[in-house]
N, C-alpha and C positions, 0 to 999 in steps of 0.2 A: 498148404500151398505146394510143398515138394511133391506130394503124391500126384496132384493134378499136373504139375510140371513134368514129372517122369512120363506120365501117360501121353502128354502132348509131344514130348521129345521123341518117343517111340513112333508116334503118328507122323511127325515131320521128317524124321531121319531114318526110320526103319531100323533103329538100333537102340541100345540102352546107354545112358550116360556112364562115363568112367570116373568122373570127379564132380563134386558139387562144392560151392563156396558161397559166402555171403560177405558183402562189403557195405558198411553203413553210410548214411548221410551224416551231416553234421550241423550243429549250431555254433556260432561264435558268440561267446558270452560278452566279450568286449574286445576292441582292437580291430576296427574296420578300415580297410585301405591302408593298413600299415605294413602288410607283409611284403609288398613290392617296393616299399620305401625303407627296407632294412630294419624294421621295428619289431615290436613284440605283438603276439596275438594270444588269445585265450580260448581256444575252441574245445568242443567235446563231441565225441561220436554219439549218435542217437540210434535207437533200436528200430528205426525205419531205414530201409536201404534197398540193395539190389541182390537178388538171388541169381545164381548161374549154374547151369549144368553143361558139361562138355564131354565130347568123345573125339578120338582121332578118326581120320578118314584114310582111305588107301590111295587118294589122289592129291592134287595140289589145290583143291577147291576149299575155300572158306565159306561156310554157310552160317549166317547169323539171323536169329529170329527173336523178336521181343513181343511178349504177351501184352505189353503196353501200347504197341503200335501194330495191332493185328492187320489193319487195312494195308499196311506197307508190305506185308508178306515176308518171305525169306529173302534176305539180301545176300547175294553171292558174288564172289570175286576170287581171282587166283592169288595164290601165295606170292606170285611174281608181279602182281598188279596192286600195289599198295599206295597209290597216289590218292590225294584228297578228291572226293567226288561229292558235289553238292546233292546229287540225287540219292546218295546213300545216307543222308540225314544222321540219325543217332549212331549208325554203324561206323562213322568216321572216328569216333572215340576209341573203340576197340581196334579198329584198323591201324590207327596211329601207334598204339601199343605194340602191335605185331611188327610194324615197320621199325620202330626204334629198338626193340629187343633184338631183331635180326641185325640191325646196324651195329649193335653193341657186341656182336659176336656170338649170340646165343643161337643154338641149333634148333630151329623149328623146321623139321624136315618133311612135314606132310601137312595136308589140309586138316580141317577139323570142323565139327559142328558145335554151335553154342546156342542155347536157349536161355534168355534172361527174363526176369520179371521183377519189377521194382514197386515198392509201396511208398516211395517218396513222391509227394504231389508234384506234378510236372511244372517246371518253371518257378518253383517256390523258393529258389535261392537257398536250398538246403544241400547243395552240392551233389546232385545226381550225376553230373558229368564225371567228377573225380571218383565217385562210387563205381561207375562203370569202368573207368580206366584201371583202377587198382584191382577190381574184381577180375578183369581180363588178364592182367599180369599174374594174379594168383592162380587162376585156372590153368594158364599156360605153364606156369612153374611146375605144377603137379603133372600135367599132361605130358610134358616133354622132359621131365626131370632136370629142369634148369636150376643151376646153382646160383640163383640171383637173390640177393638180400632184400629185405623190406625197404631199406633206405634207397637202394638203387631203383626199385620199382616206383617209389615215391617221386624220385627225381625224373624218371622217364615219364611218369604221368604229367608232371608239370611241363615237360618238354612237348608232350602231345598238345597240351592246352596252348602253349606259346607258339610253337613252330608249325604245328599241323592244323589246329583249329583257328589260330590267329588271335587268341585272347591273351594279352600280356599280363596275366595274373601272377601272383606270388605262389609260394609253395604250401600255404596253410591247408588248403582243402585236401590235397593228396596226403599231406603229413598226418592229419588227424584221422583220415580214413584208413591209413596204413598202420598207425601207431596207437589208436584209441584204446582205452581200457575202461571196463565197466565201473560206473560210479566215480569216474575221474575226469577232470578236464586237464588240458595240457597248457602250461605257460611255455610258449616257444619263442626263442630269439631267432627270428628268420635270417639274421645276418650270419649267425654261427651254427644254427641248428641245435644249439644247446636247449634242453627242455627239462621241465619238471612236472611230474604228475601232482595234481591237487584234488583232494576229495571234493566232490560236488555236494557238500552237506549244507543245506540252507535252513536247517531247523524246521520251523513250522511253515516255511515258504517253499514254493515250487516254481519251476520255470514253465510258463505257458507259451506255446508257439501260436502266433496269430498270422494267418495267411491272408494276404490281400485278395487272393484269387485272380490277380492280374498277372499274366504271363510276362516273363522277362527273358530276353535272349542276350547274353553278355556280349557276344561278338557284334551284335547290332546296336548296342548301347553306347554310352559315352565313356565306357570303362577305359578304353585305350587313350582317349582324350585326356582323362585325368592323369594317367601315367605320364604323358608328355608334359602336362602342366607342372607336375611335381619335378620332373627332370629339369625343366626350365628354371623353376624356383631354386632348385639345388645349385644349378650352375651359377646363379647370381650370388648365392651365399658363399660359394666356394672362392669368390674373389678375395675373401678374408678368412674363411674357415677351412682348415685342412680336414675335410670329412668326405666320406664316400657315399653317404645316404642321409636323407632327412631324419631317419631313425637314429642317427648317431648324434643328433643335436638335442640338448636339453632345452627346456622352456626358457630359462633365464638367458642362455646364450642366444637363442633365437630372438628374444625381445631386444637384446642389445644390438643385433645385426639386421633387424627387420627393415631398416631404412634402405638396405641394398636392393630390396624388391619394391620397385615403384608401382608396378601394375597391381591393382587391387585384387584381381582374380587370382593371380599367382601367389600373392601374399596370403590370401585366405586358404588356398590349397595347402600351402606349406604349414600354416598355423594349425590346420586340422591334423595333418600327419604327425606333427610334433607333439601337440597337446594330447592327441588320442594315444600316442605311445606312452606318455606319462600316465594317462588314466589306466592303462592296462596294468602298469606296475602298482599303482595305488589300489586297483581292484584286487589284485593278487594279495596284497598285504591285508586289505579289509577282509577278504574271505578267510585268510589264515587266522585272523583274530575274531572271526565270526561276527563282524560288524556289518550286518546285512543292510542296515539303514544307509551306511556310507556306500556300500556296494550299489544299492538302488540309486543313490544320488549320482553316482558315476555313470550308470546306465542312462539316466536322463540327460546328463551333460554330453555324453557321447552322441545321443540322437540330435541334440541341438546343434552340435558342431557339424554333424553329417548333413543336417538340413541347411544351415546358414553359411558355413565355410566351404563345405565340399559339394553341396548341392546335388546329392544323389538319392534324395528321399522321394519327393512327389506327394501329391495330395492323399493317395491311398495309404502309404506308410505313415505319413504325418498324422492322419486321422486315427489310425490304429494306435500308434505309440502315445500321442498326446491325449487321446481319450482315456487310454488305459492308465496313464499317469494320474488322472483325476479320480479314479475309482478307489473307494475305501478298501484298504487291505493290500494295495499295490505299492511296493516300495520303489519301483522304477521300471521303465520300459524303453526300448529302443529298436530301431531296425536292425536286422542281422543279415549278413551276406553282403553282396555287392551293391544292393539297392536297386533303384529304378523299378520298384515293385518287389514281389517276393514276400518275405515274412518279417515280422517283428517278434520280439520276445518280451514277456513281462515277468517280473518277480512278484508273485502274488501269494497271499496267505492261503493255505490249503482250504480254509473255510469260506473263502471269498471267490473261489473259482467261478461258481455259477453267476455271481454278481458281475464279475469281469466280463464274462461271455455275453450276458444279457445287455449290459450297458453299452459295451463296445459295439455289439451287433446293431442295436437300435440307432445309434448315432452314425455308424458307418453306412448302414443301409439308407438312411435319410440323405446323407451327403453324397454317397458314391452310386447308389442305385441297386446294389446287390449286396449279399451278405458275405462276411469273411468266414473262414473256417478256423477251428481251434484244435490243437493237438497237445496232449499231455503224455510225453513219452519218456522212458527211462534213458539214462546215459549208458551206452553199451560199449562192446569191444570193437576193435578195429577189424580189418579183413580177416576171415578165418574159414577153414574148411568145415563142412558139415556132412553128416552121414547121409548117404543116399537112401 
């Protein structure tokens, strides 16, 4: 890929790239919609992601090109014109990183050229946006010798998502893209950013990613609505509980105070956030003792909660996960990511991968009308430089 990208870079910008980097996508093993509720998440970086090449310019022009959106062509704007622009589509993610790096005092004193190419399926909920954000920060760090740490880039990436794009997401996606490690997942406390690496060793089982092939746009979904519902539920619980987030409430305490939430929808939203947070801790313990059956059970319970209490699955994700759960050799399956389409994951015996794909594809195509896609990818490193 890099060889063809270098050739394209030369054609586009009439110069050679000075720096190259790669930022991964991610899966979340368990812990969905807990990050913006101050809870735990359990993500891992994957060896699908976004490649980028960059060079400085002698003027103030920023030129961005994606091989994934060739029909869009080169998107150009000035270093002094960093406002959100709907016509700039995907380029708003890197633009936001430039804006917030400059506002943080980092010296980006000229324009630059960037070519990117990703192999994360578009709209698959495998965090292509965070991949682009952190990739951009990493390229600019080298290009302009910025003394910016990984954690600050992670926090700036979340700021782009929240304040520039308008999606009120948590920090999980940017954190795992920035901090991922090969063959390791991360147990992350999003309230404190304390984290632990955990080997992703599933014995004879592997994680299969199942793509609905239905596109999802977070900013256009009910993502922000769920955040507001959780905030409303929290405010009701705070009448008697001295807590700052739903993730700070254990299941027993919630059950004792659930009467404070009279509206059924708000009660179910809070119940998911709190029970899902507990499942993450249980899954971490199960993986440490290599209890893959219990880990699979928790995956199933997570999907049921996301379907019934949080209502972020839909017929496509439900068909994938619930069909997979019935396949011999599958210990558990659930949606991963924000929901509303995207992907699900299944913990499947290595000898039953073909059975999983065949059985799920048949039922999914009969019900939905088209086929899903499957990926079996390794757990990889976080953002890194690569040789040109």
